[in-house]
N, C-alpha and C positions, 0 to 999 in steps of 0.2 A: 812486314813482320811475319809476311809466308815465306818468304826465300826462308827463314828458320826452319821451315819444316821439310824443307826438299834436300838438303845436305845432312849426309847420314855421319857425319865425322865431328859434328856440333855437338857438342854436349849438352847432357839431362838437363844440367841446373843453368839458367839462363839468368839475369840481372838485366834488366831494360834500362838502357844510361840517356839515351834520346831519342825520340821519335817524331817526327814531321810527316803528315802522308804526302806523299809525291816531291819529297826532298831529301829525308836522309833517314836512316836507322842503325843506330850504334846499341851494344851491348856486349855485356862479359862475359866470356863462358867460363865456367868456374873448372868444369873438367879439363879444358885445356889450358886454361890461362892465359889468354889472350882476349884483348878487345877487337870486336870486329865491327867496323864502321862502312855501310852500304850507302853511297851515295847516288841519287836518281838525279837530283840537279844542284849544280854547284854554285848558279848565278843568284845567289842568296845572301841577303847582308843581315835578315834575321835570323835565319836558322847557323849560318856558317861558324860565329863565334862563339855561342850558346853553344854549338855542339864539342867545339874545343874546349872551350873551358869546359864543360862536363865529363871529355874525356880523360883529360889532366886530372881533373881532381878523381876520377873513378880509377886510376892508373897510381895516385899516390896512396889509393885504400887499399887497393886489390895486388897492388905490387905484381902485372902481366908480365909473362916472359916475353911478349913481341905485341904489336900492333897490327892490323891489318884492315889496308885502307881498300875496298872492292868498287872502284869507280868504272867498273866494267859497263854499267848501263847508265854513266851519268853522259848527260850532256850541260853544255854553256862550261864559263871560267869563274872563278871567283871576282869578284870587285877587284880593283887595283889596292885600293885602300884594306882589304882584308887580306889580301896578298902580303902588302906590306906588314899586318898587323902578324900575321904568320910568321914570318921569318924573322920579325923581332919581338916576337912574346912567346910566339908557340915552339920554337924550334931551339930557342935557349932553355925553355923548360923540359922538352923533351929529352934533351941529352942528360938533364939530370937524372932521368928517371932510371938509366943503367939497362936498358931492354935490349934484347939478344938482336932482336931486327923490327925492322919495319917493313912490311910485305906490302907490295902497291899491286892493285891489279888494273892496267891500263885500260881508259874506256876507249869503246869500238868509237864514238865518233873522233873526229880529228880534232875538230877544235878543240871539244875539250880535251883530248890526248896533247896538244900542243901545251895546253895551261898545266896539265897536271904534271907534265916534264919538265915544264921551266920550274915551277914549284920543288920537285925532288931534285932537280938541279942544287938549289940552291940550300937544299936539308943534306945534299952531299957536300958541300961546303962545311957545314956545320959538324963534318962526321959522324954523320947518323948512319947508323947499320942498314941502309935500305934496299933491298933485292925486290925483283918482280916475279910475278908467276900469274900465270895464264887465268888460275879462277879460284875462287874461294876455296874449292876442293881441292884443289892441288896445294894452295896455302896452308891450309886445314894438315894434308898427308905431309908436306914437309915437315913441319913441325914437328908430328907425330914421329915421324923418321928419326929426326934429328935429336932429339928427347931418348929415345928407345938407342940410337947410336952412341950419344954420349953416356948413357948409365953402362957399356960396355967399356967407356974408356977412364970411369972413375972421374969423370966431372959431371956436375949437375948438367950442364947444355953446351953444345958446340956453337961454334959461332955461327951463326947465319949468313954473315956478309959475304962468306965464299963463294956463296952458291945464285945464278941467275938463270930463269931459264926464260 
């Protein structure tokens, strides 16, 4: 939870969605209209499904613009049965949310990076608008810039799918 305090672009109103010490922290940022998840360890069959179900439920209630999945400090990979569950359950539900984009921040750990890339490749097969950014701050800056640019063009939002860094 301390991460929320070090990023100046995180909104002033936050609702915690799921937190498990040393595993995951997930919250809804009301100011930026985004669900943010910071993963620390992806090898958990206890928190993996619970956290995704909590985020899906929150997304239905809050109607966020985007999801930010920050795996930059994560290690490990999800268990194979959890990967299958993500593909068969979460991706179809995420498609229904009509998100501008899902922003991924890749892990620095090479094993975790391989696992995350595999999952993102499956997500792209579902035509989910997945993009990559270098950090949570870059992701929030991108969304703010995207929202400001879109208001100049008369549309509520521009597509996030066209930009990667």
